[in-house]
C-alpha positions, 0 to 999 in steps of 0.5 A: 158314705153313711146317712149320718156322715152325710147329714153331719157334713151337710150341717157343717156346710150350712154352718160354714155358709151361715158364718160366712154370710154373717161375716160378709153382712157384718163387713157390708154394714161397716162400709158406705160411711159418709163422715161429716166433720173434720175431726170425725174423718181424722179419727176414722183415718187414725183408727185405720178404718178409712176403707169404710168411707165413701165421702166426706164433708168440706171441712174434712181435709186431714189427712191429705188422702181424705181430699180424694173422697167425694165432697158432700158439702159444708158441715152446717149447710148439707144438701140431702141430694149431695149426701144421697148421691154417694149411696151412703149406708151410714152417716157419722156426723159431728154434733151441730151438723145441719141444717136440721131440715137436711138431717130430717130428709136423710132420716126419712130416706132411711139412712142411719145417722150417728151424731158424735158429741162435741165438747172442748176438753180432754174428756170431750176428745176421748168421748168423741174418739170412742163414739166414732169407734162405736159408729164404725165397729172399731171399739177396741181400736178406739179405746186404745187410741183414746187412751194414747191421745188422752195421755198425750193431751194431759202431758201437753196441758201439764207442760203448758201450765208451767208458763210463768207469763199467761198471755191474753189472747184474742182469737179473731175468726174474721174481719169482713167489712171491718167488723171483728168476729172473735171468740168468746166463752164456750168456744173451741178457740177459748178452750185451746187457748186455756189448754195451751197456757193462755187467757182468752182475752174476750170474756162476758161474750158467748160464742163467736160474735161480732164485737164492738171496737170498744170491746176489742180495745178493752180486751187489750190482747197481748197476742192475736190468734188466727186461722192460717187462711189464703185467698179472700179470707186472708188478712195480713199483719198490715191489714190486721193492725191498721184496724182502729181497735187493734192499733196501739194494743199490746199485740200491735206494739209487739207485732204478736200474731200467731196463725195455725190451721183451723182444723188442727187448732180447733178440731179437738181430735187426735192432733190436739196434743200437738196443737197445744204444744205448738201454740204454747211454744208460740205464746212463750216466744211472744214478746 
């Protein structure tokens, strides 16, 4: 073997080793992800990148396989110790995750945190999918998914807009202690109701707020919308309509109650088009 051939072979081997090392490093950087936020986790699965996940938060319950991952706590009450216990290489968290003090501790621990923007619209879903895709190194797949979801949501909204009778919908988050906490302006619930062809009954109130009986009576809802819950948070129709603010309302007179899964209804992720279709159909079938 000539010196020239040997040298050439050595350079080639070094180049291949460097390429392999680079590929392994890139692959290594793409793993070890903790997903915070149900829609974030759902998008990662929809992109086919679930193998990167090492943990998720309590709200990440879809798809069902996600429940097999370690749970690091509730999105708005994260414990730094719980998150760090899974040795994360990256945290991909929905905007509003916290508390801020916990995020500060995680940042000081040199764990990269990518915050995913949240807005309750078709454009917001598209931006969220692309942001998650960029965070997990799957930009091309995210672009394809975003395009498909955008088309599906647009079609669902267009069909819902044809409703001849726009029902007034009151979304009730909870009724603890007999106080109604309902969805006002700027909430995910108000947005999904509008996208499904309804009208949010509670206006002039921002966010999810405990509201007076007088405000509920004035809202005069045709339909009550709630999350489908079990256990201590469950409220059956009898409990619901025995509340003095709802007794006698159009919703009570026709027993119009719609219950849907919280993440499905309010997640603003890949399943939103289906949620719009289901809610729209339920509103059309309400008396």
